[in-house]
Steps between C-alpha positions, in 0.01 A plus 500: 500500500285801412635822361316810619491816294547720805691438815405612850675836466333584169160391631544720810600800290202449267264472799631828644466675164142374462422617854636850427298518178184402689568760770558769239179408315306512827640845583421630153144368531461665842627833366267484200206411725576790737518746210178363349322541835635856526369576151156364585475698825688807371734496800813637335346697219494384144718411208865592518521523879379140537744379237780686680394338828508157334848565360628619839357194678649271237844659533489487878385139528646329197853638479 
């Protein structure tokens, strides 16, 4: 008989945690890409206003 390190419940919980981490990373990448595009096209202005926009998007989407 084989002994597994994780049972079905632990494996399911780990899968969900990995999925959430991947979703969060994808959202962070999308936010950073949007801000970079805004910088390059000067849509929102420069400097601090773009950083503030990034922080607001991050708070809204990731919390």
